[in-house]
N, C-alpha and C positions, 0 to 999 in steps of 0.2 A: 532336364537337369544339367546335362553337359553344357548347354548354352550359357547357363548362369555361371558356371565355373569359368568358361572361356571369357565372357564379358567382364566378370569381376577380376580375373587374372590380368586381362589387358588393361583395365582401368588402373589397377594397383601398379602394374609395370609402368604405364604412362606417367602416373603421378610420381613414381620413384625416380624416373629419369628427370622430370621437371624439378622435383625437390632436390635431387642430387646436384643438378646444375646450379640451382639457387644456393645451395650450401657451399659449393665450390667457388662460385663467383660473387655471390652477394653477401654471404655471412662472414667470410674471412676477414673483411675489413672492419666489421662492427661488433663482433663477439670474440671472447677469448678462444684460443686454439683448442682447449679441451672441450668447449661447447661445440665447435665445428666437428671434432672427432666424434662426440656423442651423436650429433645430427647425422653424420655419415653412417654410424652404426644403425640408426633407425632406418635410413634409406636402404642399406644393405639387406637388413632383415625383411623389409617390405618387398624388395625385389626377389629374394629367395622364395617368399611365400606366394608372390605373383606367379613365378615359374611353377611352383608346386600346384597351384590351382589349375594352370594350363595342362599340366601332366595328368592330374587326377581327372580332369574333364574328359580326357581321351580314354580312360579306363572304364569300359562299359560293364566289366565283370563284377564290379564291387556292389555290395548290398546298398540299396537305395537309402535305408535308414542310416547306415554308417555315413554315406555321402552327405546327406543333409546335415548331420551333426558335425562332421569334419568341416564342411563349408562354413557353418556358423562359428565354430571354434577358431578357424583361421581368420575369418573376417573380423570378428570382435577382437581376437588376439592381436592382429596387426594394428587395428585402430587404437587399442589400449597401449600396446608396447611401443610401436613406432610413433604414434600420435603424441603420447606423453613425452617421449624423448624429444620430438620436434619442439613442443611447447616449453619444455625445461631448458632446451638449448637457447631459446630466444628470451628466456626469463629476464635477462638484464635489459632488454629493449622495451619492456612493457611496464605499465603501472600495476598490473595484476601479478601476484606472486604465484607462479605455477607450481611451486614446491608443494602446494596443498594437494596436487594430484599425483605426487611422486609414487604413491602405492599402486597406481595403475600400470606402471612399467612391469613390476614383477607379476602382477595379476595377468597382464597380457602375455607375458612370457610363459606363464603356467598354462594358459589356454592354448598357446601354440604347441607346447610340449604335449599336452593332452591330445591335440589333433594328430600329432605324429604317432603317439601311442595307439590311438584308435585306428589310424591308417595301417600300422603294423599288424594289429589284431585282425583287421579285415583282410589283409594279405595272407595271414596264417590260416584263416578260415576258408580261403579259396580252395576249390576242388581242382585237382589236376584234370586237364582234358586230354 
């Protein structure tokens, strides 16, 4: 299980760095400043959760059921939250109107919040050694 956390955390971190560089160097000339700011928010939250996955992967004391659920909530949450922000940020560059997926952003955020709550609950339930 920890291998899955490490690999996914590393992939999300790698993609956050690549997308952050693209936002900083590629988007600034072609989209409005507020779109770049939104894009950077998506990158920042993706990186936060990449680090979280790496940290959780090293915690062997947590309940396996909680770990599996937290993993899925973070993965889907990042895809919905950051992914929808990326697409909405480049909306003006495409023929497709990505505003139709705008509700994925708060849904993804809610999934990330739920993952943090579940992580807190699993910490509270840990027994002292």
